[in-house]
DRENDO-1510 file (C-alpha; in Angstrom, 1 decimal, always signed):
<recs>
REC; n; res; u; v; w
REC; 1; MET; +0.0; +0.0; +0.0 .
REC; 2; SER; +1.2; +3.5; -0.8 .
REC; 3; VAL; -0.1; +4.8; +2.6 .
REC; 4; GLN; +0.4; +2.6; +5.7 .
REC; 5; VAL; -1.1; +3.2; +9.1 .
REC; 6; THR; +0.1; +1.4; +12.3 .
REC; 7; ARG; -1.2; +1.8; +15.8 .
REC; 8; GLU; +0.6; +1.1; +19.1 .
REC; 9; ASN; +0.1; +2.4; +22.6 .
REC; 10; GLY; -2.1; +5.4; +21.6 .
REC; 11; ILE; +0.2; +6.4; +18.7 .
REC; 12; ALA; -0.9; +6.2; +15.1 .
REC; 13; THR; +1.9; +6.3; +12.5 .
REC; 14; VAL; +1.1; +7.3; +9.0 .
REC; 15; THR; +3.8; +6.3; +6.5 .
REC; 16; LEU; +4.1; +7.5; +2.9 .
REC; 17; ASN; +5.2; +4.2; +1.3 .
REC; 18; ARG; +6.6; +4.8; -2.2 .
REC; 19; PRO; +10.3; +4.7; -1.4 .
REC; 20; ASP; +11.3; +4.0; -5.0 .
REC; 21; LYS; +9.8; +7.4; -5.9 .
REC; 22; LEU; +11.0; +9.1; -2.7 .
REC; 23; ASN; +7.4; +9.0; -1.6 .
REC; 24; ALA; +6.2; +11.4; -4.2 .
REC; 25; LEU; +2.4; +11.6; -4.0 .
REC; 26; SER; +0.3; +10.0; -6.7 .
REC; 27; GLY; -3.3; +11.1; -7.3 .
REC; 28; GLU; -4.5; +8.1; -5.4 .
REC; 29; MET; -2.3; +8.9; -2.4 .
REC; 30; TYR; -3.9; +12.3; -2.0 .
REC; 31; HIS; -7.2; +10.5; -1.5 .
REC; 32; GLU; -5.8; +7.9; +0.7 .
REC; 33; LEU; -4.2; +10.4; +3.0 .
REC; 34; ALA; -7.3; +12.6; +3.1 .
REC; 35; ASP; -9.4; +9.5; +4.2 .
REC; 36; THR; -6.7; +8.4; +6.6 .
REC; 37; PHE; -6.5; +11.8; +8.4 .
REC; 38; ALA; -10.3; +12.0; +8.5 .
REC; 39; ALA; -10.6; +8.6; +10.1 .
REC; 40; LEU; -7.9; +9.3; +12.6 .
REC; 41; GLY; -9.9; +12.4; +13.7 .
REC; 42; THR; -12.6; +10.1; +15.1 .
REC; 43; ASP; -10.3; +7.3; +16.4 .
REC; 44; ASP; -10.3; +7.8; +20.2 .
REC; 45; ALA; -7.5; +5.2; +20.6 .
REC; 46; ALA; -5.1; +7.4; +18.6 .
REC; 47; ARG; -3.9; +10.1; +21.0 .
REC; 48; CYS; -1.0; +11.3; +19.0 .
REC; 49; VAL; -0.1; +10.9; +15.3 .
REC; 50; ILE; +3.2; +10.6; +13.5 .
REC; 51; VAL; +3.6; +11.3; +9.8 .
REC; 52; THR; +6.7; +10.0; +8.1 .
REC; 53; GLY; +8.1; +8.5; +4.9 .
REC; 54; ALA; +9.5; +5.1; +4.1 .
REC; 55; GLY; +13.2; +4.9; +3.1 .
REC; 56; ARG; +15.5; +7.8; +2.6 .
REC; 57; ALA; +12.9; +10.6; +2.0 .
REC; 58; PHE; +9.9; +12.2; +3.7 .
REC; 59; CYS; +8.2; +13.2; +0.5 .
REC; 60; ALA; +9.6; +14.5; -2.8 .
REC; 61; GLY; +6.4; +16.3; -3.7 .
REC; 62; GLY; +3.7; +15.5; -6.2 .
REC; 63; ASP; +4.5; +12.8; -8.7 .
REC; 64; ILE; +5.7; +14.7; -11.8 .
REC; 65; GLY; +4.6; +11.7; -14.0 .
REC; 66; SER; +1.0; +12.4; -13.2 .
REC; 67; MET; +1.1; +16.1; -14.0 .
REC; 68; GLY; -0.3; +17.3; -17.3 .
REC; 69; ARG; -2.5; +19.9; -18.9 .
REC; 70; TYR; -6.0; +20.4; -17.5 .
REC; 71; ASP; -8.8; +22.8; -18.4 .
REC; 72; LEU; -9.8; +25.2; -15.6 .
REC; 73; VAL; -12.8; +23.1; -14.5 .
REC; 74; ALA; -11.0; +19.8; -14.3 .
REC; 75; GLY; -7.9; +21.4; -12.8 .
REC; 76; ARG; -10.0; +23.0; -10.1 .
REC; 77; ARG; -11.7; +19.7; -9.2 .
REC; 78; ARG; -8.3; +18.0; -9.1 .
REC; 79; SER; -6.8; +20.7; -6.8 .
REC; 80; GLN; -9.9; +20.6; -4.5 .
REC; 81; SER; -9.4; +16.9; -4.0 .
REC; 82; HIS; -5.8; +17.4; -3.2 .
REC; 83; GLN; -6.6; +20.2; -0.8 .
REC; 84; ARG; -8.9; +17.9; +1.1 .
REC; 85; MET; -5.8; +16.0; +2.2 .
REC; 86; ILE; -4.1; +19.1; +3.7 .
REC; 87; LYS; -7.3; +20.4; +5.3 .
REC; 88; ASN; -7.9; +17.0; +7.0 .
REC; 89; LEU; -4.4; +17.0; +8.3 .
REC; 90; HIS; -4.5; +20.6; +9.5 .
REC; 91; ASN; -7.9; +20.1; +11.2 .
REC; 92; LEU; -6.9; +16.8; +12.8 .
REC; 93; GLU; -7.8; +17.3; +16.5 .
REC; 94; LYS; -4.8; +15.5; +17.8 .
REC; 95; PRO; -1.1; +16.5; +18.2 .
REC; 96; VAL; +0.7; +15.6; +15.0 .
REC; 97; ILE; +4.5; +15.1; +14.6 .
REC; 98; ALA; +6.3; +15.0; +11.3 .
REC; 99; ALA; +9.4; +12.8; +11.3 .
REC; 100; VAL; +11.4; +14.1; +8.4 .
REC; 101; ARG; +14.4; +12.3; +6.8 .
REC; 102; GLY; +15.8; +13.5; +3.5 .
REC; 103; PRO; +13.8; +15.8; +1.2 .
REC; 104; ALA; +10.5; +17.3; +2.1 .
REC; 105; ALA; +9.9; +19.1; -1.2 .
REC; 106; GLY; +6.9; +20.8; -2.8 .
REC; 107; VAL; +3.7; +19.5; -1.3 .
REC; 108; GLY; +5.9; +17.2; +0.9 .
REC; 109; ALA; +7.1; +20.4; +2.6 .
REC; 110; SER; +3.5; +21.5; +2.9 .
REC; 111; ILE; +2.6; +18.2; +4.7 .
REC; 112; ALA; +5.5; +18.6; +7.2 .
REC; 113; LEU; +4.6; +22.3; +7.8 .
REC; 114; ALA; +0.9; +21.3; +8.4 .
REC; 115; CYS; +1.9; +19.1; +11.3 .
REC; 116; ASP; +2.2; +20.6; +14.8 .
REC; 117; LEU; +5.9; +19.6; +15.4 .
REC; 118; ILE; +8.7; +18.7; +13.0 .
REC; 119; VAL; +11.6; +16.5; +14.2 .
REC; 120; ALA; +14.2; +16.2; +11.5 .
REC; 121; SER; +17.3; +14.1; +10.9 .
REC; 122; GLU; +20.5; +15.6; +9.9 .
REC; 123; THR; +19.9; +14.6; +6.2 .
REC; 124; ALA; +16.5; +16.4; +6.1 .
REC; 125; TYR; +15.8; +19.5; +4.1 .
REC; 126; LEU; +12.8; +21.5; +3.0 .
REC; 127; LEU; +12.5; +22.7; -0.6 .
REC; 128; MET; +9.8; +25.1; -1.9 .
REC; 129; ALA; +10.3; +23.5; -5.4 .
REC; 130; PHE; +7.1; +24.8; -7.0 .
REC; 131; LYS; +8.6; +27.3; -9.3 .
REC; 132; ASN; +10.8; +24.6; -10.8 .
REC; 133; VAL; +7.7; +23.1; -12.5 .
REC; 134; GLY; +6.1; +26.5; -13.2 .
REC; 135; ILE; +3.4; +26.6; -10.5 .
REC; 136; PRO; +2.8; +28.7; -7.4 .
REC; 137; PRO; +3.1; +27.0; -4.0 .
REC; 138; ASP; +0.2; +24.6; -3.1 .
REC; 139; GLY; -0.8; +22.5; -0.2 .
REC; 140; GLY; -1.1; +25.6; +2.0 .
REC; 141; ALA; +2.7; +26.2; +1.9 .
REC; 142; VAL; +2.4; +30.0; +1.9 .
REC; 143; TYR; +0.0; +29.9; +4.8 .
REC; 144; PHE; +2.1; +27.6; +7.0 .
REC; 145; LEU; +5.5; +28.9; +6.0 .
REC; 146; THR; +4.6; +32.6; +6.6 .
REC; 147; GLN; +3.4; +31.7; +10.1 .
REC; 148; TYR; +6.7; +30.1; +10.9 .
REC; 149; VAL; +9.2; +32.6; +9.4 .
REC; 150; GLY; +7.3; +35.8; +8.3 .
REC; 151; ILE; +6.6; +37.1; +4.9 .
REC; 152; ALA; +10.1; +38.2; +4.0 .
REC; 153; ARG; +11.8; +34.9; +4.7 .
REC; 154; ALA; +8.9; +33.0; +3.2 .
REC; 155; LYS; +9.2; +34.9; -0.1 .
REC; 156; GLU; +13.0; +34.3; -0.1 .
REC; 157; LEU; +12.4; +30.5; +0.2 .
REC; 158; VAL; +9.7; +30.4; -2.4 .
REC; 159; TYR; +11.4; +32.7; -4.9 .
REC; 160; SER; +14.8; +31.0; -4.6 .
REC; 161; ALA; +13.5; +27.4; -4.3 .
REC; 162; ARG; +16.7; +26.6; -2.5 .
REC; 163; LYS; +17.3; +23.7; -0.1 .
REC; 164; LEU; +16.7; +24.6; +3.5 .
REC; 165; PRO; +18.8; +22.2; +5.6 .
REC; 166; ALA; +17.4; +20.9; +8.8 .
REC; 167; ALA; +19.9; +22.8; +10.9 .
REC; 168; GLU; +19.0; +26.2; +9.3 .
REC; 169; ALA; +15.3; +25.3; +9.6 .
REC; 170; ARG; +15.9; +24.7; +13.3 .
REC; 171; GLU; +17.4; +28.1; +13.7 .
REC; 172; MET; +14.4; +29.7; +11.9 .
REC; 173; GLY; +12.0; +28.0; +14.3 .
REC; 174; ILE; +10.5; +25.6; +11.7 .
REC; 175; VAL; +12.0; +22.4; +13.0 .
REC; 176; THR; +11.6; +21.4; +16.7 .
REC; 177; LYS; +14.7; +19.2; +16.9 .
REC; 178; VAL; +17.5; +17.9; +14.7 .
REC; 179; VAL; +18.9; +14.4; +15.5 .
REC; 180; PRO; +21.3; +12.0; +13.8 .
REC; 181; ASP; +19.7; +10.0; +11.0 .
REC; 182; GLY; +19.8; +6.7; +12.9 .
REC; 183; GLN; +18.1; +8.2; +15.9 .
REC; 184; LEU; +15.1; +9.8; +14.2 .
REC; 185; GLU; +12.5; +7.1; +14.8 .
REC; 186; ALA; +13.5; +6.6; +18.5 .
REC; 187; GLU; +13.4; +10.3; +19.2 .
REC; 188; VAL; +10.1; +10.8; +17.5 .
REC; 189; ARG; +8.5; +7.8; +19.2 .
REC; 190; ALA; +9.7; +9.0; +22.6 .
REC; 191; LEU; +8.2; +12.4; +22.0 .
REC; 192; ALA; +5.0; +10.8; +20.8 .
REC; 193; ARG; +4.7; +8.6; +23.9 .
REC; 194; GLU; +5.2; +11.6; +26.2 .
REC; 195; ILE; +2.4; +13.5; +24.3 .
REC; 196; ALA; +0.1; +10.5; +24.0 .
REC; 197; GLY; +0.3; +9.9; +27.8 .
REC; 198; SER; -0.6; +13.5; +28.6 .
REC; 199; ALA; -3.9; +15.4; +28.7 .
REC; 200; THR; -4.4; +15.2; +25.0 .
REC; 201; TYR; -7.8; +16.8; +24.9 .
REC; 202; ALA; -6.4; +19.8; +26.5 .
REC; 203; LEU; -3.7; +19.8; +23.8 .
REC; 204; THR; -6.5; +19.6; +21.2 .
REC; 205; LEU; -8.2; +22.7; +22.6 .
REC; 206; ALA; -4.8; +24.5; +22.7 .
REC; 207; LYS; -4.3; +23.5; +19.0 .
REC; 208; LYS; -7.7; +25.0; +18.1 .
REC; 209; MET; -6.6; +28.2; +20.0 .
REC; 210; PHE; -3.4; +28.4; +18.0 .
REC; 211; GLN; -5.3; +28.0; +14.7 .
REC; 212; ALA; -7.8; +30.8; +15.7 .
REC; 213; MET; -4.9; +33.3; +15.9 .
REC; 214; TYR; -4.4; +33.5; +12.1 .
REC; 215; VAL; -6.4; +35.5; +9.6 .
REC; 216; PRO; -7.0; +34.7; +6.8 .
REC; 217; THR; -7.9; +31.1; +7.6 .
REC; 218; LEU; -6.3; +28.2; +5.8 .
REC; 219; GLU; -9.6; +27.7; +3.9 .
REC; 220; MET; -9.5; +31.3; +2.6 .
REC; 221; LEU; -5.9; +30.9; +1.5 .
REC; 222; LEU; -6.6; +27.6; -0.2 .
REC; 223; GLU; -9.4; +29.2; -2.3 .
REC; 224; MET; -6.9; +31.8; -3.6 .
REC; 225; GLU; -4.5; +28.9; -4.2 .
REC; 226; LEU; -7.0; +27.1; -6.3 .
REC; 227; LEU; -7.3; +30.0; -8.7 .
REC; 228; ALA; -3.5; +30.5; -8.9 .
REC; 229; VAL; -2.6; +26.8; -9.3 .
REC; 230; CYS; -5.3; +26.1; -11.8 .
REC; 231; GLY; -4.3; +29.0; -13.9 .
REC; 232; ALA; -0.6; +28.1; -13.7 .
REC; 233; ARG; -1.3; +24.6; -15.0 .
REC; 234; LEU; -2.4; +26.1; -18.3 .
REC; 235; THR; +0.8; +28.0; -18.9 .
REC; 236; HIS; +3.7; +27.2; -21.2 .
REC; 237; ASP; +6.1; +27.4; -18.2 .
REC; 238; HIS; +4.4; +24.6; -16.3 .
REC; 239; GLN; +4.5; +22.3; -19.3 .
REC; 240; GLU; +8.1; +23.2; -19.9 .
REC; 241; GLY; +9.0; +22.6; -16.2 .
REC; 242; VAL; +7.3; +19.1; -16.3 .
REC; 243; GLU; +9.0; +18.1; -19.5 .
REC; 244; ALA; +12.4; +19.4; -18.3 .
REC; 245; PHE; +12.1; +17.3; -15.1 .
REC; 246; LYS; +11.2; +14.2; -17.0 .
REC; 247; GLN; +14.1; +14.7; -19.4 .
REC; 248; LYS; +16.5; +15.6; -16.6 .
REC; 249; ARG; +17.5; +18.9; -18.2 .
REC; 250; PRO; +17.4; +22.5; -17.0 .
REC; 251; PRO; +14.0; +24.1; -17.9 .
REC; 252; ARG; +13.9; +27.0; -20.4 .
REC; 253; PHE; +11.2; +29.2; -19.0 .
REC; 254; SER; +9.7; +32.1; -21.0 .
REC; 255; GLY; +7.4; +33.7; -18.4 .
REC; 256; ARG; +4.2; +32.8; -20.2 .
</recs>
């Protein structure tokens, strides 16, 4: 299965399981994750949730092989189905920890940022890779990233599409803790056990209070994102970015 869920001692672990593709999200995985997060929201036995990736990556983003040209209506429906995943994660009324090893790129970075806490290995990095395939950020990346680092730094990360190593992300306040690669699972599970054994409903209420601090809401930002992303998918630059990625060559963007 491309998405695996295990449960143990009040901890539910959601694993993106396409290690051969660095856990890049297929269209089916968006739906699986949306359903998984929705189900965990009503699972009283799950008191804390871990989101992680199999193998050497957290998530390399959306699967480029599934990207193509859409008309505005079909593109909007596709993006809405994808947004259901990030909304269900964001609105999950449990503490959620992202365990990040290797790349968290594109929508993979969005998933990590949508979690409450991020514990990263020394090999981890975030990458706002969206411009490389000619689209604006999706998955709520602008919403989450700006909350963490402010507008100026968020713009720099989006406009440059540079790798943000775990250590630098820790200095910015994005990552909670950086640990050696071999210790990531043990560190995350220890943190999850501590949280799962605490007054988790009080933490749920605290989470809702944190979410209430920000205007616009995630839903308002995602509606703007729909229009931007759907429009971008019709451009020459998006098609060029996708083809360049598939052919493993630098893209030749024209700004149209």
